[in-house]
N, C-alpha and C positions, 0 to 999 in steps of 0.2 A: 496838174493840180492848180486850182484857182489861185491867182495872185491877189495880194492886197492892193487896194487902190493906191495910187502913187502918193497921195497926201497922208498916208498912214505909215508909221514907223515900221521898219522891217527888222527881222532878226539879223544882227550884225556880228560876224565873227570877231571883228576887231574890238567891238564893245565888250563882248564876252571875255576876250583876252585881257582887256584892261581890268575887268572886274575880278577875274581869277587872280591876276597879279596882285591886286589890292589885298585879297584874302590871304594869299600865300606869304605876303610880306609881314603878316602877323604870325610870329612863331608861337606854336601852341603844343609843346610837349604835354603829354597826358598828366604828368606829375608836377606841372607848373600851373596851378589854378589861376593865379593872377594873370598870367600871360594868356591862358585860354579865355578868360573872361573879357579881356580887351577885344577879342574877336567877337565874342558873344554880344558885347555892347554894340559893336559895329552892325552886326546882323540884326539885332533887335531894333536899332534905330532905322535901318533901311526898311524893314518890314512894317514898322509902326507908321512910317511915312506913306506906305501903300494902303493904310487903313486896316491892317491885320489886327486881330485881337490877340494881345500878348499875355502870356503867363510865364513867369520865370521862377524856377525852383532853385533855392540856394544850394550850392555845392556842399559836400560833406566828405569826411574821411580823406582829405587832401586832394580833392578833385574840384573841377569847376562847376559852373551852374548849368542846369538843363533849361533850354529855351523852347517854348511851345508857341507857335503862332498860327492862328486860324483865319481863314478868309472871312470877310464881313458878310458874305452871302452864304446861303445854303442852310442856315439854321443850325441846330444842334444835333441833327440826325447823323447816321453813319455816312462817312464820306471816304476821301482819299487821304491816306497817311503817307507823308514823304519823310523818310528816315535818312538823316545825314549825321556824320560826326565831324566835329571841328578840331579834334586833337590829332596829333601826328606822333610818330616815333622819334622824330628828329630833335636832338637837344638844342637848347638856346645857343645861338651863335652859328648854327649850321648854314644859315642863309648867307653869311659872310664868306663861306667857303664854297657853297653850292649856289651860286648866284642865279636869280631868276632871269633867264634869257631865252631868246628865240633864235634858232638856227634853221632856216627854211621852214619845214613843216613841223619841226620838233621844238617843243617848249620845255626847257629844263627848269626845275625848281623843287625844293623839298616840300612834299605834301601835295604837289599839283595833281598827281595821279591818284594817290590814296590819302584823302579824297576831296580836297578842296575844289578841284576842277569840277567834279560831279555835283558837289553841294551847291556851287555857284550856278551851274547849268540849270538846276531846278528852280533856284531863286530867280534867275533871269527869265525862265519861261513864265513863271508866275507874274513877274513884273511886266513882261511884254503883254500878257493878257490884260492886265490892269491898264496899261497904256492904250491898248486898243479899245478899252471900254467894254470888254467882254466879261461875262460871268459863266461859270461852269455849272453843269447839272448837279454836281455833288460839291459839298464844301471841301476845302483843301486844308489839311492841317500839316504844318511843318514841325518836326521834332529834331532839335539839334543836340547831339550827345557830346559830352566833354571827355569821356574816358573809354571810348570803344576799343581803342588799341590795347587796353589792359583787361578787356572782358566785360565792360559796362557794369561793374559791380554796384554802383550807386544808382544807375538809371534803368536797369532791367525791369524793375517793377513798373516804372512809368511807361516804358516801351510796351510792355505786355498789356497794361491797362488801356492805353490808347489804341493798340491794335484790335483789341476786343470790341472797341466802339467803331471800327472802321470796316468798310466793304472791301477795300483794296489797300495794299501797301506797296509803295514804290521806293526802292532803296538805291541811293546814288553812289554806291561803291563803284570802282572803276570797271570798265569793260575787260573782257578776257580774250586773248588770242585773236587779235584782229577785229575787235568790235563785238564779240559775242557777249550776250547777256547771260545771267546766271539764273537757272531754274531749279538747282539742287546743290546743296552744300553738305560737306562732311560735318560731323559734330566735333567739338573741341573739348578736351579734358586737360586739366592742369593739376599737377601734383608737386608737393615739396617733400623731399626725402631728407631726413636728418639721421646722421650716424654718430654714435657716441663710442669712442674707443677708450684708451688709457694712455695718459702722458708718461713719458720717460725721457731721460737724457739719451740722445741718439748715439752717443759714443760710449759713455760709461755703463749705461744700463739699458741698452737697446732691447734686450730680451724681455724686459719688464713691460715694454710698451705694447699697445695694440693700435695700429695705425687706422684712423678713420678714413684717411685718404686712400689707403690701399684697399680697404673694404669698398669704398665708393667706386674705385676703378673696376672691381668685379661687378658691382651693381650696374654701372654704366654699360658695360658690355652686355649684360643680361637684358637691360631695357632696350638698348639700341637693336639687339637681336630680335626683338619682338616685331620690328618692321616687316611687313609682308605686302609687297606691292601687288601681288596677285589678289589680295583681299582688300586692297585700298586702305591698308592700315599703315600709319607712320608714327614712329616715336622719335623724340628728339630731347636729349639732355642739353638744355641751352645755357644754363648758368651753374657753375660749381664754385663753392667757396670753402676754404678749409685751412687749417694750420695756423701757427702763431710765429714760430721762429724755425729757421732751417735746422737747428740742432735740437729740436724737440720733436719726439714722435707725436704726430698730430692726433689729438684726441677728439676733435669735432670736425664734421664736414657736412655741408648741405648742398643739395642740388635741386634745380627747378626743371620739371619734366613737362613736355608738351606731347599730347596724344591726339591724333586725328583718326576718326572712324566713320564709315559710310552709313551706318544705320544703328538703331537703338539696341538691337540684339548684340551687335558687335561691341557697342559701347559698354553694355552690361558685362560682357565677357572680359574685355580688356581692362576696364576699370577694376574689376575684382582681381584680376591677375596682378596688376601693379600694386594695389593696396595689400596684397598678400605676400609680397616679397619678404624673404627671410635672410638672416645673415649668412654670408658665405664662410667667414672665418670665426674662430672662437673668441669669446669674451668681448664681443661688440654688440651694440644694440642698434637696430634699424627701425625707424619710425617713418611711415608714409601717410601723409594727409592730402586731401583734395578730392577731386572727382569731376564729373561732367560740368563744363562751364557753359557750353552752347549746344543745344540738342541738334542732332542731324535732321535734315529734311530732304525728301525726294520730290520729284515732279508729279504731284497729284493732279486730279482732274481740274481743280480750280486754278492751279498755277498754269497748267497746259492751256486752258481756255484763255487766260489773261495773256499768255505768250502769243497765242494765235492772233489775238486782237492786235497786239503790238506789232506783230509781223506784217499784218495787212497795212497798218499805218505807215510802217517803214517803207513798204513797197510804194505807197502813194507818194511819199517824200522823195524816193528815188534810190533806195539802197535795200539790200537783202539783210534781214535780221536773222541771226542764228543764235543758238544757245549752246552752252557747254553741258555735257552729260552730268558731270559732277566735279566740283572744285574743292580743293582742300582748305582754302582760306575761309575762316569764319567771319560772320558779320552779325549785325543786329537783326538782319533778316532771318537768321536761324530761329530767333525767339518768335517772330511773328508767324512764320510759315509753320512752325511746330504747333502753333495754336490752331491751325487750320484756316488762317486768313490768307486768301490768295495774294501771293507775294512775288513781285518781279524785282530781281536784284541785278547789280552790275549795269545800271542805267547811266553811269557816269561817263567820263571821257575815255577815249581809247588811248593807249600808250603802253608803257612798261616800266619796270624798275621800282616797284613799290618797296619802300623801306631800304633803299640803296642810295649811294651817292651819285647815281645817274638817273634818278627818277625823272620821268618825262611823260608828256602828253602830246598828242598829235593835233595841231591846229585845225587840220581838215575835219576833225571829228566834232568840233565845237558847234557849228551851225546845224548840221543834221540831227545831232543828238539833243540839242536844245529844242529843235522843232518837234522831235518825237515826244519829248516830255510834255510840251505844250499840247500836242494832239491827244496824248493820253488824258491830260487834265480835261480837255474839251469833250472827249467822247465816252469816257467811262460813266456808266449810269446804273 
């Protein structure tokens, strides 16, 4: 591949590393809008300095702001939409326990894999183009989301609106299984189950009570039993709350349920099944609310063509690009792909440990994946 003249700046993995570190040092739990907005301020300032046209939508419902930045070239026609989220699942103070540090090829840090590493890679690729004095055939729009980790409830409308105005969508979620990118994702559904029982003294009048927690235990077994790996269906009861005192028969219990499904027909089937759950025991009430949060999408012709293009670019750079057949993790790419807009996901850093205390990225992935993003910017038309 042709090299840049020696007097031009080169893509520098150490420079990328420093930028990712800076973004990761901003702690950004989804439910801490002021903290998220501090990073939004940083990203906005950096993009504004590069001449990008900025739009910022105030946050609502307890979430941070949505940031949109568009290249000064390319006009207002359809272009490339780059989707990133700045929030993480890690609570404030996590970075004091999980320090940002590098050990050989492994860089540890909360949020580095999911997904500040990838978000910064795309920013870096864009900045590098500007430094080289290059413009792309298509305009580039960046959309930074503040609450993706909880389903993008306040930003979904903006995401879909921008996607419908775009020719391609590039999502900077982390790579999978050794650098693979994502061309198909399961759909995600979320539910809340509420159970009302009857309180009673657990010693003197136990027989008068109706335990909401006991009923919930039966419901949990039923819900977890719906998991069917052969059909790519998983259910998970992730949060349960109930009871008041140990000596009171619990009269209220709630649970939050996560469902992952491979296609729309399965989504319709499983959502109906969960919403139709009935009480197991007498004299208790079961209420289930919720539904499909992120639509599933498969590898259609548009996505396949976009992947093939990226695969050729990767080969020119010097590595083989592969994709996963189907991943269970949801992303904002679910929204854009379901609209029929060619979407390439998982373009972020390679690593592992999303949402864990050992979250990590591989330093060796920074330079080639930033180069791939830059080449996608340059060659899509």
